[in-house]
KOLLUMDREN-77400 format. One record per atom (N, C-alpha, C, O): residue number from 1; x, y, z; chain; atom name; residue in one letter. Coordinates in nm, 2 decimals, padded with zeros to 4 digits. Layout:
<recs>
 kegu      X      Y      Z milum lumro vogu
  NUM      X      Y      Z     A    CA    A
...
</recs>
This chain:
<recs>
 kegu      X      Y      Z milum lumro vogu
    1 -08.50 -03.38 -03.17     A     N    M
    1 -08.50 -03.22 -03.20     A    CA    M
    1 -08.46 -03.09 -03.16     A     C    M
    1 -08.42 -03.00 -03.24     A     O    M
    2 -08.48 -03.09 -02.99     A     N    K
    2 -08.54 -02.94 -02.94     A    CA    K
    2 -08.41 -02.99 -02.88     A     C    K
    2 -08.41 -02.89 -02.81     A     O    K
    3 -08.27 -03.08 -02.85     A     N    V
    3 -08.19 -03.09 -02.74     A    CA    V
    3 -08.14 -03.06 -02.86     A     C    V
    3 -08.15 -02.94 -02.88     A     O    V
    4 -08.07 -03.18 -03.02     A     N    S
    4 -07.99 -03.08 -03.11     A    CA    S
    4 -08.01 -02.91 -03.12     A     C    S
    4 -08.00 -02.86 -03.01     A     O    S
    5 -08.03 -02.87 -03.17     A     N    K
    5 -08.10 -02.72 -03.11     A    CA    K
    5 -07.99 -02.69 -03.01     A     C    K
    5 -07.87 -02.68 -03.02     A     O    K
    6 -08.07 -02.66 -02.89     A     N    L
    6 -08.03 -02.64 -02.76     A    CA    L
    6 -07.88 -02.68 -02.79     A     C    L
    6 -07.79 -02.64 -02.72     A     O    L
    7 -07.87 -02.74 -02.86     A     N    L
    7 -07.72 -02.76 -02.81     A    CA    L
    7 -07.61 -02.69 -02.93     A     C    L
    7 -07.51 -02.64 -02.90     A     O    L
    8 -07.67 -02.71 -03.07     A     N    L
    8 -07.63 -02.55 -03.08     A    CA    L
    8 -07.62 -02.48 -03.04     A     C    L
    8 -07.50 -02.45 -03.03     A     O    L
    9 -07.75 -02.37 -02.98     A     N    A
    9 -07.76 -02.26 -02.99     A    CA    A
    9 -07.66 -02.25 -02.83     A     C    A
    9 -07.69 -02.13 -02.79     A     O    A
   10 -07.57 -02.30 -02.73     A     N    A
   10 -07.56 -02.32 -02.63     A    CA    A
   10 -07.42 -02.31 -02.67     A     C    A
   10 -07.35 -02.24 -02.60     A     O    A
   11 -07.32 -02.38 -02.82     A     N    A
   11 -07.24 -02.40 -02.85     A    CA    A
   11 -07.20 -02.29 -02.94     A     C    A
   11 -07.09 -02.30 -02.99     A     O    A
   12 -07.29 -02.17 -02.98     A     N    M
   12 -07.27 -02.07 -03.08     A    CA    M
   12 -07.24 -01.99 -02.93     A     C    M
   12 -07.14 -01.92 -02.94     A     O    M
   13 -07.30 -01.99 -02.84     A     N    V
   13 -07.26 -01.88 -02.77     A    CA    V
   13 -07.16 -01.89 -02.67     A     C    V
   13 -07.13 -01.80 -02.59     A     O    V
   14 -07.08 -02.04 -02.67     A     N    V
   14 -06.92 -02.02 -02.58     A    CA    V
   14 -06.87 -01.96 -02.70     A     C    V
   14 -06.80 -01.86 -02.67     A     O    V
   15 -06.88 -01.98 -02.81     A     N    M
   15 -06.81 -01.93 -02.95     A    CA    M
   15 -06.82 -01.77 -02.96     A     C    M
   15 -06.72 -01.72 -02.99     A     O    M
   16 -06.91 -01.71 -02.95     A     N    L
   16 -06.92 -01.59 -02.92     A    CA    L
   16 -06.86 -01.52 -02.79     A     C    L
   16 -06.77 -01.43 -02.81     A     O    L
   17 -06.88 -01.54 -02.69     A     N    L
   17 -06.80 -01.57 -02.54     A    CA    L
   17 -06.67 -01.51 -02.56     A     C    L
   17 -06.62 -01.40 -02.52     A     O    L
   18 -06.62 -01.63 -02.65     A     N    G
   18 -06.44 -01.71 -02.58     A    CA    G
   18 -06.44 -01.60 -02.76     A     C    G
   18 -06.35 -01.66 -02.83     A     O    G
   19 -06.50 -01.48 -02.84     A     N    M
   19 -06.41 -01.38 -02.90     A    CA    M
   19 -06.44 -01.32 -02.85     A     C    M
   19 -06.34 -01.25 -02.82     A     O    M
   20 -06.52 -01.27 -02.80     A     N    V
   20 -06.58 -01.12 -02.75     A    CA    V
   20 -06.45 -01.10 -02.57     A     C    V
   20 -06.38 -01.01 -02.53     A     O    V
   21 -06.46 -01.24 -02.52     A     N    S
   21 -06.31 -01.18 -02.43     A    CA    S
   21 -06.22 -01.19 -02.45     A     C    S
   21 -06.14 -01.16 -02.37     A     O    S
   22 -06.16 -01.25 -02.62     A     N    C
   22 -06.00 -01.20 -02.67     A    CA    C
   22 -05.99 -01.07 -02.60     A     C    C
   22 -06.09 -01.01 -02.60     A     O    C
   23 -05.94 -01.05 -02.57     A     N    K
   23 -05.87 -00.96 -02.57     A    CA    K
   23 -05.70 -00.89 -02.67     A     C    K
   23 -05.60 -00.97 -02.67     A     O    K
   24 -05.68 -00.77 -02.73     A     N    K
   24 -05.57 -00.73 -02.77     A    CA    K
   24 -05.43 -00.76 -02.65     A     C    K
   24 -05.46 -00.70 -02.55     A     O    K
   25 -05.27 -00.85 -02.63     A     N    D
   25 -05.18 -00.84 -02.53     A    CA    D
   25 -05.11 -00.69 -02.61     A     C    D
   25 -05.07 -00.66 -02.73     A     O    D
   26 -05.13 -00.60 -02.47     A     N    T
   26 -05.03 -00.47 -02.56     A    CA    T
   26 -04.96 -00.47 -02.47     A     C    T
   26 -04.98 -00.49 -02.35     A     O    T
   27 -04.79 -00.44 -02.57     A     N    A
   27 -04.69 -00.40 -02.47     A    CA    A
   27 -04.70 -00.25 -02.42     A     C    A
   27 -04.77 -00.16 -02.37     A     O    A
   28 -04.58 -00.27 -02.46     A     N    T
   28 -04.54 -00.05 -02.39     A    CA    T
   28 -04.54 -00.05 -02.53     A     C    T
   28 -04.53 -00.15 -02.61     A     O    T
   29 -04.57  00.12 -02.55     A     N    D
   29 -04.58  00.20 -02.74     A    CA    D
   29 -04.72  00.19 -02.80     A     C    D
   29 -04.77  00.24 -02.90     A     O    D
   30 -04.79  00.08 -02.67     A     N    G
   30 -04.90 -00.02 -02.77     A    CA    G
   30 -04.92 -00.10 -02.89     A     C    G
   30 -05.02 -00.15 -02.95     A     O    G
   31 -04.81 -00.11 -02.91     A     N    K
   31 -04.75 -00.25 -02.94     A    CA    K
   31 -04.86 -00.39 -02.88     A     C    K
   31 -04.89 -00.41 -02.76     A     O    K
   32 -04.92 -00.53 -03.08     A     N    T
   32 -04.89 -00.63 -03.01     A    CA    T
   32 -04.81 -00.68 -02.97     A     C    T
   32 -04.70 -00.65 -03.03     A     O    T
   33 -04.82 -00.75 -02.88     A     N    G
   33 -04.74 -00.89 -02.81     A    CA    G
   33 -04.72 -01.01 -02.89     A     C    G
   33 -04.77 -01.00 -03.00     A     O    G
   34 -04.64 -01.14 -02.87     A     N    S
   34 -04.68 -01.19 -02.92     A    CA    S
   34 -04.72 -01.33 -02.95     A     C    S
   34 -04.72 -01.41 -02.85     A     O    S
   35 -04.78 -01.39 -03.12     A     N    V
   35 -04.90 -01.49 -03.08     A    CA    V
   35 -04.85 -01.61 -03.04     A     C    V
   35 -04.75 -01.66 -03.08     A     O    V
   36 -04.93 -01.65 -02.97     A     N    K
   36 -04.89 -01.77 -02.93     A    CA    K
   36 -05.01 -01.92 -02.98     A     C    K
   36 -05.12 -01.91 -02.93     A     O    K
   37 -04.99 -02.05 -03.06     A     N    I
   37 -05.14 -02.09 -03.11     A    CA    I
   37 -05.09 -02.23 -03.04     A     C    I
   37 -04.97 -02.27 -03.04     A     O    I
   38 -05.20 -02.31 -02.96     A     N    G
   38 -05.21 -02.39 -02.93     A    CA    G
   38 -05.32 -02.52 -03.05     A     C    G
   38 -05.43 -02.52 -03.12     A     O    G
   39 -05.20 -02.64 -02.99     A     N    L
   39 -05.20 -02.78 -03.11     A    CA    L
   39 -05.26 -02.86 -03.00     A     C    L
   39 -05.24 -02.85 -02.88     A     O    L
   40 -05.34 -02.95 -03.06     A     N    S
   40 -05.38 -03.06 -03.04     A    CA    S
   40 -05.43 -03.18 -03.13     A     C    S
   40 -05.53 -03.19 -03.21     A     O    S
   41 -05.31 -03.29 -03.10     A     N    L
   41 -05.36 -03.32 -03.23     A    CA    L
   41 -05.40 -03.52 -03.14     A     C    L
   41 -05.39 -03.55 -03.02     A     O    L
   42 -05.42 -03.57 -03.21     A     N    P
   42 -05.47 -03.65 -03.23     A    CA    P
   42 -05.39 -03.77 -03.12     A     C    P
   42 -05.41 -03.79 -03.00     A     O    P
   43 -05.31 -03.82 -03.21     A     N    T
   43 -05.29 -03.92 -03.15     A    CA    T
   43 -05.09 -03.85 -03.25     A     C    T
   43 -05.09 -03.77 -03.35     A     O    T
   44 -04.96 -03.93 -03.18     A     N    Q
   44 -04.81 -03.91 -03.27     A    CA    Q
   44 -04.83 -04.03 -03.29     A     C    Q
   44 -04.87 -04.06 -03.18     A     O    Q
   45 -04.82 -04.11 -03.33     A     N    R
   45 -04.84 -04.21 -03.33     A    CA    R
   45 -04.78 -04.34 -03.52     A     C    R
   45 -04.71 -04.43 -03.57     A     O    R
   46 -04.90 -04.21 -03.54     A     N    E
   46 -04.96 -04.25 -03.70     A    CA    E
   46 -04.82 -04.13 -03.73     A     C    E
   46 -04.79 -04.04 -03.66     A     O    E
   47 -04.76 -04.16 -03.82     A     N    E
   47 -04.67 -04.08 -03.90     A    CA    E
   47 -04.77 -03.92 -03.96     A     C    E
   47 -04.76 -03.80 -03.94     A     O    E
   48 -04.85 -04.02 -04.02     A     N    R
   48 -04.97 -03.85 -04.08     A    CA    R
   48 -04.94 -03.75 -03.95     A     C    R
   48 -04.91 -03.64 -03.99     A     O    R
   49 -04.94 -03.76 -03.82     A     N    W
   49 -05.01 -03.64 -03.75     A    CA    W
   49 -04.79 -03.61 -03.71     A     C    W
   49 -04.74 -03.50 -03.71     A     O    W
   50 -04.72 -03.70 -03.71     A     N    V
   50 -04.60 -03.69 -03.67     A    CA    V
   50 -04.57 -03.58 -03.81     A     C    V
   50 -04.47 -03.51 -03.79     A     O    V
   51 -04.62 -03.56 -03.90     A     N    R
   51 -04.57 -03.48 -03.99     A    CA    R
   51 -04.60 -03.39 -04.00     A     C    R
   51 -04.53 -03.29 -04.01     A     O    R
   52 -04.75 -03.39 -04.00     A     N    D
   52 -04.81 -03.29 -03.98     A    CA    D
   52 -04.82 -03.14 -03.87     A     C    D
   52 -04.86 -03.02 -03.88     A     O    D
   53 -04.75 -03.24 -03.77     A     N    K
   53 -04.69 -03.14 -03.64     A    CA    K
   53 -04.54 -03.06 -03.69     A     C    K
   53 -04.52 -02.94 -03.69     A     O    K
   54 -04.44 -03.16 -03.71     A     N    I
   54 -04.34 -03.12 -03.81     A    CA    I
   54 -04.34 -02.95 -03.86     A     C    I
   54 -04.30 -02.83 -03.83     A     O    I
   55 -04.43 -03.04 -03.96     A     N    K
   55 -04.46 -02.95 -04.10     A    CA    K
   55 -04.53 -02.78 -04.04     A     C    K
   55 -04.48 -02.68 -04.09     A     O    K
   56 -04.66 -02.75 -03.94     A     N    M
   56 -04.69 -02.61 -03.83     A    CA    M
   56 -04.58 -02.63 -03.76     A     C    M
   56 -04.57 -02.50 -03.75     A     O    M
   57 -04.48 -02.66 -03.70     A     N    V
   57 -04.42 -02.62 -03.59     A    CA    V
   57 -04.29 -02.51 -03.70     A     C    V
   57 -04.19 -02.47 -03.64     A     O    V
   58 -04.30 -02.49 -03.81     A     N    D
   58 -04.15 -02.48 -03.90     A    CA    D
   58 -04.28 -02.35 -04.00     A     C    D
   58 -04.23 -02.26 -04.07     A     O    D
   59 -04.43 -02.36 -04.00     A     N    V
   59 -04.48 -02.21 -04.05     A    CA    V
   59 -04.50 -02.11 -03.98     A     C    V
   59 -04.49 -02.00 -04.03     A     O    V
   60 -04.55 -02.15 -03.82     A     N    A
   60 -04.53 -02.07 -03.74     A    CA    A
   60 -04.41 -02.01 -03.74     A     C    A
   60 -04.40 -01.90 -03.79     A     O    A
   61 -04.28 -02.09 -03.66     A     N    K
   61 -04.18 -02.04 -03.66     A    CA    K
   61 -04.13 -01.91 -03.79     A     C    K
   61 -04.05 -01.82 -03.77     A     O    K
   62 -04.17 -01.93 -03.89     A     N    D
   62 -04.10 -01.89 -04.06     A    CA    D
   62 -04.26 -01.75 -04.00     A     C    D
   62 -04.19 -01.66 -03.96     A     O    D
   63 -04.36 -01.72 -03.99     A     N    L
   63 -04.43 -01.60 -03.93     A    CA    L
   63 -04.41 -01.56 -03.83     A     C    L
   63 -04.49 -01.47 -03.80     A     O    L
   64 -04.33 -01.59 -03.77     A     N    G
   64 -04.27 -01.56 -03.64     A    CA    G
   64 -04.39 -01.58 -03.49     A     C    G
   64 -04.40 -01.51 -03.39     A     O    G
   65 -04.44 -01.68 -03.51     A     N    V
   65 -04.58 -01.75 -03.36     A    CA    V
   65 -04.51 -01.85 -03.31     A     C    V
   65 -04.47 -01.95 -03.36     A     O    V
   66 -04.51 -01.83 -03.20     A     N    E
   66 -04.49 -01.95 -03.10     A    CA    E
   66 -04.62 -02.06 -03.10     A     C    E
   66 -04.61 -02.16 -03.03     A     O    E
</recs>
């Protein structure tokens, strides 16, 4: 029980540090830079994941996200 609480607390600290350390990429005139998203899929061998990837890339392009 203690170990799981410790792992949960450690995960929360890592998440909070990640949120705090994120900063805006500002270009000239104070405008924010482009948004870049990374995606990790379990496999590219199953049709479901291939379709999901294609859909996510299409939606990202529509939103102007790299």
